[in-house]
ZAMARGU-4260 file (C-alpha; in steps of 0.2 Angstrom, whole numbers, plus 5000, padded with zeros to 4 digits):
<rodrens>
0) 4662/4768/5355 | 4661/4749/5349 | 4664/4748/5369 | 4648/4759/5371 | 4636/4750/5358
5) 4640/4734/5367 | 4636/4739/5385 | 4618/4746/5377 | 4613/4729/5367 | 4618/4722/5384
10) 4606/4731/5392 | 4594/4730/5379 | 4593/4712/5378 | 4590/4711/5396 | 4575/4722/5394
15) 4570/4712/5379 | 4573/4694/5390 | 4558/4703/5403 | 4547/4709/5392 | 4547/4695/5377
20) 4548/4682/5389 | 4559/4666/5389 | 4550/4658/5375 | 4548/4672/5362 | 4568/4676/5367
25) 4574/4658/5365 | 4568/4656/5347 | 4569/4674/5340 | 4579/4687/5349 | 4593/4676/5358
30) 4601/4676/5338 | 4602/4695/5337 | 4622/4700/5337 | 4629/4716/5338 | 4638/4721/5322
35) 4652/4732/5329 | 4652/4751/5318 | 4660/4767/5324 | 4646/4776/5318 | 4636/4784/5333
40) 4620/4787/5327 | 4616/4769/5318 | 4615/4752/5326 | 4617/4736/5314 | 4611/4720/5321
45) 4612/4703/5312 | 4602/4687/5312 | 4610/4670/5306 | 4595/4667/5292 | 4582/4676/5283
50) 4566/4670/5290 | 4572/4676/5306 | 4577/4692/5302 | 4561/4694/5292 | 4551/4689/5309
55) 4561/4703/5319 | 4559/4716/5308 | 4543/4712/5308 | 4536/4712/5326 | 4551/4719/5336
60) 4559/4732/5322 | 4551/4748/5333 | 4553/4740/5349 | 4572/4738/5345 | 4572/4755/5339
65) 4564/4762/5355 | 4574/4752/5367 | 4591/4758/5358 | 4585/4776/5358 | 4582/4776/5377
70) 4602/4771/5380 | 4607/4778/5368 | 4599/4795/5363 | 4610/4800/5347 | 4604/4783/5339
75) 4592/4786/5324 | 4593/4773/5314 | 4593/4753/5318 | 4596/4741/5303 | 4592/4722/5305
80) 4600/4712/5292 | 4606/4694/5290 | 4622/4688/5293 | 4634/4686/5278 | 4641/4667/5275
85) 4660/4666/5281 | 4662/4648/5278 | 4667/4647/5258 | 4658/4633/5247 | 4669/4615/5245
90) 4669/4611/5227 | 4673/4594/5225 | 4681/4590/5209 | 4673/4580/5194 | 4690/4572/5191
95) 4702/4564/5200 | 4721/4565/5194 | 4731/4550/5191 | 4738/4538/5204 | 4756/4535/5202
100) 4759/4517/5197 | 4773/4516/5211 | 4760/4517/5223 | 4746/4507/5215 | 4761/4491/5215
105) 4764/4493/5233 | 4747/4490/5236 | 4743/4477/5227 | 4756/4468/5235 | 4748/4470/5251
110) 4732/4463/5244 | 4725/4455/5258 | 4728/4469/5269 | 4722/4482/5258 | 4705/4470/5254
115) 4700/4468/5273 | 4705/4489/5274 | 4693/4492/5260 | 4677/4482/5266 | 4679/4495/5282
120) 4682/4509/5272 | 4669/4509/5258 | 4652/4509/5270 | 4663/4524/5277 | 4664/4533/5256
125) 4646/4530/5255 | 4640/4540/5270 | 4652/4553/5266 | 4646/4553/5246 | 4628/4553/5253
130) 4629/4567/5265 | 4640/4579/5255 | 4633/4574/5237 | 4649/4578/5227 | 4649/4574/5208
135) 4657/4557/5207 | 4672/4552/5197 | 4673/4537/5185 | 4685/4521/5190 | 4703/4524/5186
140) 4713/4508/5182 | 4731/4510/5181 | 4732/4505/5164 | 4718/4518/5156 | 4726/4535/5153
145) 4724/4547/5165 | 4708/4563/5161 | 4713/4579/5162 | 4707/4586/5178 | 4695/4599/5181
150) 4701/4616/5189 | 4690/4618/5203 | 4684/4636/5209 | 4689/4636/5223 | 4700/4620/5225
155) 4701/4613/5243 | 4715/4603/5248 | 4714/4585/5252 | 4723/4571/5258 | 4731/4558/5244
160) 4716/4548/5238 | 4720/4527/5241 | 4717/4518/5223 | 4706/4501/5222 | 4712/4486/5214
165) 4702/4480/5199 | 4699/4466/5209 | 4691/4472/5225 | 4680/4485/5212 | 4675/4472/5204
170) 4669/4465/5222 | 4662/4480/5227 | 4651/4484/5209 | 4642/4467/5211 | 4639/4470/5232
175) 4632/4486/5225 | 4622/4479/5210 | 4613/4468/5222 | 4610/4478/5237 | 4597/4489/5240
180) 4601/4509/5238 | 4601/4516/5255 | 4596/4535/5247 | 4589/4541/5231 | 4604/4552/5229
185) 4618/4538/5230 | 4627/4538/5214 | 4629/4521/5204 | 4646/4523/5200 | 4661/4517/5212
190) 4673/4529/5216 | 4690/4527/5209 | 4699/4533/5226 | 4692/4532/5243 | 4697/4546/5254
195) 4708/4544/5270 | 4696/4546/5286 | 4704/4559/5293 | 4698/4569/5279 | 4687/4582/5287
200) 4668/4583/5280 | 4661/4599/5274 | 4647/4605/5285 | 4632/4607/5275 | 4627/4624/5275
205) 4609/4631/5279 | 4596/4636/5269 | 4592/4654/5274 | 4613/4657/5272 | 4610/4662/5256
210) 4604/4678/5250 | 4585/4679/5245 | 4583/4686/5227 | 4565/4693/5222 | 4557/4681/5209
215) 4548/4690/5196 | 4531/4689/5196 | 4521/4692/5179 | 4539/4699/5173 | 4539/4712/5187
220) 4554/4711/5199 | 4548/4711/5217 | 4563/4722/5224 | 4571/4713/5241 | 4566/4723/5259
225) 4577/4737/5263 | 4588/4732/5279 | 4588/4748/5288 | 4572/4750/5299 | 4570/4768/5306
230) 4556/4772/5321 | 4540/4775/5317 | 4538/4793/5313 | 4518/4796/5316 | 4526/4791/5336
235) 4540/4805/5334 | 4528/4817/5327 | 4511/4816/5330 | 4499/4821/5317 | 4494/4838/5324
240) 4486/4851/5317 | 4495/4866/5314 | 4480/4880/5315 | 4478/4874/5329 | 4486/4882/5343
245) 4487/4893/5358 | 4488/4910/5350 | 4473/4907/5339 | 4464/4900/5354 | 4451/4915/5358
250) 4449/4917/5377 | 4433/4923/5386 | 4427/4918/5405 | 4418/4901/5396 | 4435/4893/5393
255) 4445/4904/5403 | 4449/4890/5417 | 4452/4876/5403 | 4466/4888/5394 | 4475/4890/5407
260) 4476/4873/5413 | 4481/4868/5396 | 4494/4881/5395 | 4500/4873/5412 | 4500/4856/5407
265) 4510/4859/5392 | 4525/4868/5400 | 4541/4859/5403 | 4546/4849/5422 | 4536/4841/5432
270) 4516/4840/5428 | 4505/4851/5443 | 4492/4839/5439 | 4491/4824/5426 | 4477/4820/5420
275) 4469/4835/5413 | 4451/4831/5410 | 4444/4844/5397 | 4424/4842/5393 | 4409/4848/5384
280) 4397/4850/5369 | 4403/4846/5352 | 4411/4861/5344 | 4417/4870/5360 | 4436/4869/5355
285) 4442/4853/5366 | 4451/4847/5351 | 4459/4863/5348 | 4466/4863/5364 | 4474/4846/5366
290) 4482/4850/5350 | 4488/4868/5354 | 4498/4857/5371 | 4504/4845/5359 | 4513/4859/5348
295) 4518/4869/5365 | 4524/4854/5374 | 4533/4849/5358 | 4542/4867/5357 | 4548/4866/5375
300) 4553/4848/5374 | 4560/4842/5355 | 4563/4824/5361 | 4547/4822/5370 | 4536/4809/5364
305) 4518/4811/5360 | 4504/4805/5355 | 4487/4810/5351 | 4473/4798/5344 | 4454/4797/5346
310) 4447/4785/5358 | 4441/4774/5343 | 4458/4775/5335 | 4463/4768/5352 | 4448/4754/5351
315) 4453/4748/5331 | 4472/4747/5336 | 4468/4737/5352 | 4458/4726/5341 | 4471/4724/5330
320) 4484/4720/5339 | 4473/4706/5347 | 4470/4699/5332 | 4489/4700/5326 | 4493/4695/5344
325) 4506/4708/5345 | 4498/4719/5360 | 4515/4720/5367 | 4520/4730/5354 | 4504/4742/5355
330) 4506/4743/5375 | 4523/4747/5371 | 4518/4762/5359 | 4508/4771/5371 | 4514/4769/5388
335) 4533/4775/5381 | 4524/4793/5376 | 4528/4806/5386 | 4511/4815/5382 | 4498/4806/5380
340) 4481/4815/5371 | 4464/4803/5367 | 4450/4813/5362 | 4431/4809/5362 | 4432/4795/5375
345) 4413/4791/5375 | 4415/4781/5363 | 4423/4768/5371 | 4406/4767/5382 | 4400/4748/5383
350) 4417/4740/5377 | 4424/4730/5390 | 4440/4723/5385 | 4444/4740/5377 | 4440/4749/5394
355) 4452/4737/5401 | 4466/4741/5391 | 4463/4759/5394 | 4463/4760/5412 | 4477/4751/5413
360) 4488/4763/5401 | 4482/4778/5409 | 4486/4772/5427 | 4505/4767/5420 | 4507/4784/5410
365) 4499/4792/5426 | 4510/4782/5441 | 4525/4786/5429 | 4521/4805/5433 | 4518/4806/5412
370) 4507/4820/5404 | 4488/4814/5402 | 4474/4823/5393 | 4456/4816/5390 | 4443/4824/5381
375) 4423/4820/5383 | 4408/4828/5379 | 4400/4827/5397 | 4410/4826/5415 | 4417/4811/5420
380) 4405/4806/5433 | 4390/4809/5419 | 4399/4796/5406 | 4386/4781/5402 | 4395/4765/5402
385) 4410/4769/5409 | 4417/4759/5422 | 4419/4767/5439 | 4439/4765/5442 | 4441/4776/5424
390) 4429/4788/5431 | 4440/4787/5448 | 4457/4790/5441 | 4452/4804/5428 | 4444/4812/5442
395) 4459/4811/5451 | 4467/4825/5441 | 4458/4843/5435 | 4444/4840/5425 | 4438/4859/5416
400) 4423/4861/5408 | 4421/4872/5393 | 4404/4880/5391 | 4393/4886/5377 | 4401/4903/5368
405) 4391/4919/5373 | 4387/4932/5362 | 4405/4942/5365 | 4414/4927/5361 | 4405/4922/5346
410) 4408/4941/5339 | 4427/4938/5344 | 4430/4923/5336 | 4421/4929/5320 | 4433/4944/5319
415) 4448/4929/5324 | 4442/4922/5308 | 4441/4937/5296 | 4457/4940/5300 | 4463/4925/5291
420) 4453/4930/5276 | 4462/4947/5271 | 4452/4948/5254 | 4433/4947/5260 | 4424/4960/5264
425) 4408/4956/5275 | 4398/4970/5283 | 4396/4972/5304 | 4377/4968/5302 | 4381/4949/5293
430) 4395/4947/5309 | 4381/4951/5321 | 4369/4940/5312 | 4379/4924/5310 | 4385/4926/5328
435) 4366/4929/5334 | 4357/4915/5328 | 4373/4902/5329 | 4374/4901/5346 | 4380/4880/5350
440) 4393/4877/5339 | 4412/4886/5336 | 4414/4875/5319 | 4394/4878/5313 | 4399/4897/5317
445) 4415/4896/5307 | 4409/4886/5293 | 4392/4901/5291 | 4407/4912/5288 | 4417/4902/5276
450) 4399/4897/5265 | 4397/4917/5265 | 4412/4921/5259 | 4415/4906/5247 | 4399/4909/5237
455) 4401/4929/5236 | 4419/4923/5228 | 4411/4912/5218 | 4395/4920/5211 | 4406/4938/5211
460) 4391/4944/5221 | 4394/4957/5235 | 4388/4952/5252 | 4373/4960/5262 | 4360/4954/5274
465) 4349/4948/5259 | 4362/4937/5250 | 4368/4932/5269 | 4350/4926/5271 | 4348/4919/5255
470) 4363/4909/5257 | 4361/4902/5276 | 4344/4900/5274 | 4344/4881/5279 | 4359/4884/5294
475) 4348/4899/5301 | 4333/4888/5302 | 4340/4873/5308 | 4350/4883/5322 | 4333/4891/5328
480) 4323/4874/5330 | 4337/4862/5336 | 4335/4859/5354 | 4347/4846/5364 | 4343/4833/5380
485) 4361/4843/5386 | 4353/4860/5384 | 4336/4854/5394 | 4345/4850/5407 | 4357/4860/5409
490) 4341/4874/5408 | 4332/4865/5422 | 4346/4864/5433 | 4348/4882/5431 | 4330/4885/5436
495) 4326/4873/5449 | 4346/4876/5458 | 4353/4859/5456 | 4368/4850/5453 | 4371/4845/5435
500) 4374/4826/5440 | 4357/4828/5450 | 4350/4824/5431 | 4358/4805/5431 | 4358/4804/5450
505) 4349/4788/5458 | 4340/4799/5472 | 4323/4800/5474 | 4320/4815/5485 | 4303/4824/5476
510) 4317/4841/5476 | 4328/4831/5463 | 4314/4815/5456 | 4303/4832/5451 | 4314/4844/5439
515) 4320/4828/5431 | 4303/4821/5426 | 4302/4838/5419 | 4318/4839/5410 | 4311/4821/5404
520) 4295/4827/5398 | 4301/4843/5389 | 4316/4831/5382 | 4301/4820/5373 | 4292/4837/5368
525) 4307/4847/5360 | 4318/4835/5352 | 4317/4818/5341 | 4327/4806/5352 | 4319/4791/5355
530) 4311/4785/5373 | 4329/4772/5377 | 4339/4788/5371 | 4332/4800/5383 | 4333/4786/5396
535) 4351/4784/5393 | 4357/4802/5394 | 4346/4803/5411 | 4358/4791/5421 | 4354/4775/5410
540) 4335/4776/5414 | 4323/4761/5408 | 4311/4769/5394 | 4295/4766/5404 | 4305/4778/5418
545) 4304/4793/5404 | 4285/4785/5400 | 4281/4786/5417 | 4289/4802/5419 | 4280/4811/5404
550) 4263/4804/5409 | 4265/4810/5428 | 4271/4830/5422 | 4256/4830/5411 | 4244/4826/5424
555) 4251/4838/5435 | 4251/4851/5423 | 4232/4849/5426 | 4231/4851/5443 | 4246/4860/5449
560) 4248/4878/5444 | 4268/4879/5450 | 4271/4863/5440 | 4261/4870/5424 | 4269/4889/5427
565) 4288/4880/5429 | 4285/4870/5413 | 4278/4886/5401 | 4294/4898/5407 | 4304/4882/5402
570) 4296/4881/5385 | 4298/4898/5380 | 4316/4900/5386 | 4321/4884/5375 | 4308/4888/5359
575) 4318/4906/5358
</rodrens>
C-alpha cells in the first residue's frame, strides 16, 4: 500500500509542477512530503512549517484531494499536517562541575602556551555564545568550592572543558570591559570554561516548527484548525432538488423532444450529443429537466462528478477567484466535472471576461467528451450580447425548445399536483378554471392551486368556484391582461409564415421588415416595455428604429386595408 501511495504521489507532484508553475511549486509545493501509511482510504502529507501548511490548506487542499482521487479512487481523505520536530532541544546547564586540581596544575605549568591558545579560543567562544545563547556559568577558580551541578533536562554530553587561569581570566575581563559589545545578547560574565573547538554547535530550530497554540481572545479560546482536509461535498453531490425528477415531469407534445433528449443525455456511456441546449419561456420546465438529468446520471454513475449552477453563480465565483488570484482552483473545479449544467445563460450577456472564461470552460468540457447542459430563455442565435463563438459552440449540439403548455398539459400538471395533496378536495370546475385562465407559466399554475388549497385549510372553508375566484382574483386578472414581447413575436411569425429568427435578423426585405414593424407596434401598444427594451428584443436595434416602426404602421393603417386588417386580427388574438 505504501508503494502505491508513493507512485501516486509522484504522479500528483508531476501534475502540480505542470499546473501550478515553477515559482509556486518551488516555494510552496515542493517541500510537501508523503507520510507512509497502511490506510488505503487516507493520504497523509507533511510540511516543515505551520505557515506553509496553512497556505497549502487554503489554496491546494481541494486540488490535492482531487488529484489523489484520480490516481487512487479509494482515497476518501487527504490530511495536510506540520511535520513533527525530530531534533530534541539542546539544554545547556547553568552550572559547570568543578575541574580536578591535577588538570589545573598541568595547565598552569604550560602558562605561555595556554595563554596564547586562549587568545585564539576566546573569540570563538564569544561567537558560540552569541549564536546558541546559553545561560552563562560563573567563573570557577581552583580555590573556590564547586557549586552543585543542576540536573539537565535532558543533558547533552559534551567534551571536558578547559579551565582558565586567574591571570588569564583577569586579562580577558579587562579587555571585555573596554570593548564594545558585539550583540545585545552577549553576556557580561566571563565563562569559566571554554569548550573544545570540536564541540558541535546545536543548530537553531526553526520558529515554525513549534506547534501553534491558540491564544485566548477576550477569555474565549479559539480552537486550532483541524489537519484533516476532505474534498468539498458540493462537488461530490450538487444541490439538486429531490422533487424534480423524470418521474414527476409531465410529458406532452410541447416538451417531448426536450424530455427525450434529457433522458438520452442522462444515460451512462458515451453521450450521443453534447452540449444539450434547452430554451423556453419562464416556468416551462427547463430547471426541472436539468435537475432530473443530474439525478438520473448520478444514479447511473455514482462516482461521476456532477456540477449544477446558474450563470449568475458562475459569474460570481469567477469574479471571486479573480479577486483572490486563485482562478486555477475555479477552472479545475468546473473542468473536472463529468456533467456540467448551467442555467439562465442570458444573465452573462455583455459580461466580456465572464463570457471568455465560459467559452474556454465549455470548450474544454466538449473536447474531453463530457456532458454539458445549458438553459436559456431563447434560442442560441436569439441571445443578445453573447459572443458569436459561444453561440457557435452551443449550436453544435442538440437545441431543444420547450413551448408554452396547452390546455391539456395544464390539466395534466394540475392532476399530478393534486396527487401530492391527498388531503385536499378541489372540485373539477376549479381545476378547469385555473387551467384555462393561467396559460403561460407552470410555476404560476401550480402556485395558484397551492394558494387555493392553503387558504381553504387555513380558513376552514370549502373550495368552490366563488371561493377560488375570490382567492385568485389578482392572479386571474393579471393573467388576462399580461402580454409579452415573446408572445407578440411568436404570433406575428405564425401569422405571416416567417421564422422566429426573422424578428431579430438584419434582413430588410419588405416581406420580413413589415411584419417586424407590426410586431414593434404591437409591443409598444400592449406592453409596458420602454423603447430601448423593445429594440433589444428585436435583435439589439436602436430605440429610434422602434419609433420609426410605430409611426410607419400608424400611417399604413390609415391607407392600407391589408395592414389594418392584419393588425386588428393580431390585436384580437393577443387581447383575448
